[in-house]
N, C-alpha and C positions, 0 to 999 in steps of 0.2 A: 941097321936102320929100319928094315922091315919088322924086326922084332920089337923095336920101340914103338913103331906105328901100331902094331897089333895090341901092345899093352895099353896104348892111349884109347884105342877103340873099345877094348874090354872095360877099362875104367869108366869111360863115358856111358857105356851100356849099363854098367852097375849103378852109376849115379842116376840114370834115367829110371831104372827099376825102383831105386830107393825113393826118389821123388814121387813117383806114381803111387808107391805104397803109402807114403805119408799122406798124400792127397786122398787116397782111398779111405784111410783111417779117419781123417778129419771129416770127409764127406759122410762116412758111416756114422761117426759120433754126432755130426750135425743133424743128420736124418733121424737118428735115434732121439736126440733132444727135441727135435721138431715133433716127432710122433708122440713123445711123452706130453709135450705142451698141448697138442691137439686133444690127446686123451683126457688130460686134466680139464681142459676147457669144456669138453663135451660131457664129462661125467660129474663135474662139480655141480651139485644141485643148488639153485638159488632159491632162497625162501626168506620171508620177513623175520627179522630178528628183534624188532622193537616196535611197540605200539603205544602211543599216548592217547588214551580214550578220555577226552575231557569235554565231551559234548554235554551241554546243560540240559536239564529236564525240559525246558520250554521248546528247545530245538528238536529234541526227540519226539515230544508230543505233537508238534506242528507237522513234522515230517511223517509221522505215523498216520495222523488224520488225513493228510493229503494222499498218502498211499492208499488208504482204505476208501476214500471218497472217489478216487479216480480208477479204482480197480474195475476191470471189465470194459473200460472205455478205450478209445484210440490213443488217449493221452495219459495212460496209466503211468504214474510216477512212483517207482519203487523208493522206499525211504532210504535204502542203502545208496542208491544213485544220487538222490537229493542231498543227503548228508555229505557225501563225497564231494559233490559240487560246491556246497557251502564251505567245506573245509578249505578248498582251494581258493575260493573267493575271499575268505577271511585270513588266508595265510596260516591256517591252523590255530588262529587265535579266536576262540569262540566268544570272547567278551564283546566282540563287535556284531554278534548275530542279531538280526532284526527280521521279523516276519515278512517285511516288505521284500526281502531278498528272495523269499519263496514265490511271492507274487510275480516278480520279474522273471523267475525261471519258468513259471506256468505260461507266461506270455511268449517266452522264447521257444517253447516246445509245441510242436503241432503234430498232426497225424502222421507225418513222414519224418519228423526230426525227433530224435531221442536225446537224453542227456549224454549218452555215450557219443553221439554224433557231435554234440556241441563241444565236448571235452576230448575229442579223439586224439589230439596232439599233446595233451597235457599229461606228462608222466606222473605227476603227483596225484592226479585224479584216479589213475589206475591203482596206485599204491593204496590210497584211501579206500577205494572200492573193495579191494581184497581184504584189507584190515577190518573195515567196518562189516563186511560180509561175514567174516569169521566171528565177530562179536554178536551180531544181530541176526544172522542167517536163519535161525530156527524159531524166531519169535513172532513173526507175522506170516500168515498164509491161509489157505483154505482149510476148513475143518468141518467135521460132523460131530455134534455132541448132544448129550442129554441136557435138558433144562427144565425148570419148573413150568407147569402148564397153567398155574394160577388157581388150580382146584385140587390141591394136595396130590398131585400126580406128576408124571414126567412126560415131556414131549421131546421129539428128536428134531433138531434144527441144523441147517447147513448155513455156512457163512464164510466170510473172509475177514480176518482181523487179528487181534492179539490172541495168540494161542499159547503163549508162555504164561506162567502163573507167579503170583506173589509167593515168596518163600514162607510166609506166615498165613495160616488158614483164616478164612473168613470168620469174623466174630471174636478174634483174639487181638489184643492191642500190642503195639510195639512202637518204639521210637528209635530214631537213628540220626546221625549227622555224618558229614563227609570226613571220615577219619582215615582214608586211604593214605599211606605214606608216613603216618605218624610213627614216631620212634617207639620201639619195644626193646626191653632189656633182659627179659628172662632168658637164660641160657647164653645169649650173646646179643650184642646190640644189632638191631636190624630194623627194617621198615615194615609197617603193618600192611599186608598185602590183601586186604579185604575190607568189607563193610560190616560193622558190628550193629546188630539189631537187638536192642534191649527189650526184654519181655518177661513173661512169667514162666517159672519152671513148669514143664509139662505141656507147654503150647505146642500143638502139632506143627511140625516142619514139613513143608511141601516141596516136591521136586519141581523146580522152575521149568525144566524141559525134559522131554523123554530121553532116555539113554541107558547105559549099562554101568552097573556098579563096578568100579575098577580098584577101589580101596575101601576098606572098612575095618574098624577096630580102634585100638588105643594108640595115641600119639602123645608124647610128653608135652608138646606145645598145644595141640588142638583137643586133647582129651579124647573122648569118644567122638569119632568123626567118620564121615562117609564122603567119598568122591564119586561123582557120576559123570561119565563121558557121554557127550551128545552122540546120537547115532551117526552123524556125519563125521565124527572124530575130531572136530575143530575146537570144541570147548570142553573143559573139565570143570564141573561145579564142585566146590569144596564147602561142606557144611560141618562146622566144628563146635566143640563145647557142648555136646548133646547131654541129655539127662543122665544122672548117675543111676545105676542098677538096671534101668530099662531105657536105653538110649534109642533103639531102633524099632521100626515096625517088624513084627515077627516074620521070619522067613528070608530076610534080605541077606545076601552073601555075595562074594565076588562073582561076577558073571550074571547076576540077576538083572533082568530088564524091567524098567519102570516107565510109566507114562507121565507126561506133564500133568501136574495137578494131584498126583498121588501123595499120600502121607508116607514119609520115609523115616521119620524119627520125631524126637521131642526135644524142645529147647531146654538147656540146662546151664551148668557152669563148671563142667569138668575141664581138667587140663592143668598145665604148669606143674606137672609132677611126674617123676619117674615111676611112681607106683600107680597101678591101674585103679580106675574107679574112684578117683579123688577129686573133690570140688576145690580146685586150686584157684579159680577165678573169684573175684570179689562181688561181681554183679552178674546175675543170670542174663545170658544173651546168646544169640546165634551169630557166629562168624561165618559170613558168606563170601566166598571168593570165586573168581572165574579166571582160569588159566587158558591161554590160547596156545594151540599146537599147530604150527605150520609144517613142522618136521618132527618126527618122533624123538630125535636127539634132544629136543627142547623139553621133553616131559620131565626129566630129572636133571639135576646138576645146577650149574650156576647161570645158565642162559634162559631161565624160565621167563615167560611173559605173563604177568598178572595185571589185570585192569581195574580201574576204579568203577565200582558198581553202584555208587550212590544214586545217580540219576536214573539208572535202569530200574533199581528197586522202587523209586518213586513212580515210574511209569507202570510197573507191574502191579501197583496197587489198584489199577483199573480192572484187574482180573484175578479175583481171589477164589480159591477152592472152598466149596461148602463141604463140611465134614459132619459125621455123626459119631457118637460114642457107643461102643458095644457095652451094654450094661453088665455083661458077664465077665468079659476080659479086661475092660477098662481101656481098650485100644480104640483109636479113631480110624475111620476110613472115609474116603471121598463119597459124595453122593452122586455127582453128575460126571459120568465118564466121557472121554473124548476119543474120536477116531481120527487118525491122521494118516494120509497116504504115504508119508515118509517113514512110518514105522515098519519094523519087520513084519512079514506077512502074518505070523502067528499072533500079532498084537492088534491086527486091524479088525477090531470088534468093539461093541459097546456092552458093558456090563451094567445093568440097571439095578438100582437100590430101591426098596420099598420105602417111600418117604414117610409112611405111617410109622415106621420104626424109629424115627428121629426122637431122641430123648433130650431132655434139658442138659445143657453143658454145665 
């Protein structure tokens, strides 16, 4: 009897140990899964993966003019904040935009209330602000630049306003229409991810914004092309179909830094060919694209973000770079340099050009 009793006690003890072991394993696995979940939650980076930039020219113009006119006042209205506000008010549908909407915003903002305050609880406002900030962030701001003095000379001026440039130099014609998203079939069927600016072969192509050359050379689709990454890293400008034989300004290579308004190359019609230096396009034009990068994984691959630049190009017509032609080399260079606090330190200077050297184009 005692022997049976001892066996029962031993079996019960073993069972208890087994149950505790199983519980410990389950607890351990659960803790491990919980730790993994927490780790994934805290290490997974969130970033914007899609942007529909459909702001019309008149809205861009009105917001820019309001930004410039209120700069330095207690009621300064950044055009990025203004446009983000309007996007929310119109549900992202810009066909309903009216200038009177801006007037109401001006009335609502006072010396202690900002657009951010008005839209603090609107999650869409903060999305638009980040998205539009990535697109437009380098285009308006304070600057110091050279300008004509009205007497065949140069003066230095300081100001606040549009500091990005038209991609086509002053004095050269171009035409364009909103062809973003139109079907293309060379190589494979795809959407057109840029804005085509029709012009004459050899037209100087201007850097819209300051930045660093991150790609240059031949591409079967874009021909001779160059990509310039903005200094803040958020935008990559793509200039394609440049001139055969002499597509670029001399000296440009990967890693070269350029200022807004500099000549970077020449309009042409190269591309649509596996063979280099072939005019595969039917009409001379510049393909201009802007890619947004919120995370470096978006730079290459299938999740790239390209935006419609038609209205931006229309706006940039308000700021064109004056250029002169070197009679010996045939190359063009800018006349009026610009200084920008956002540039790398070694680029914060003004290089003047003797206006008397200007030759007929």
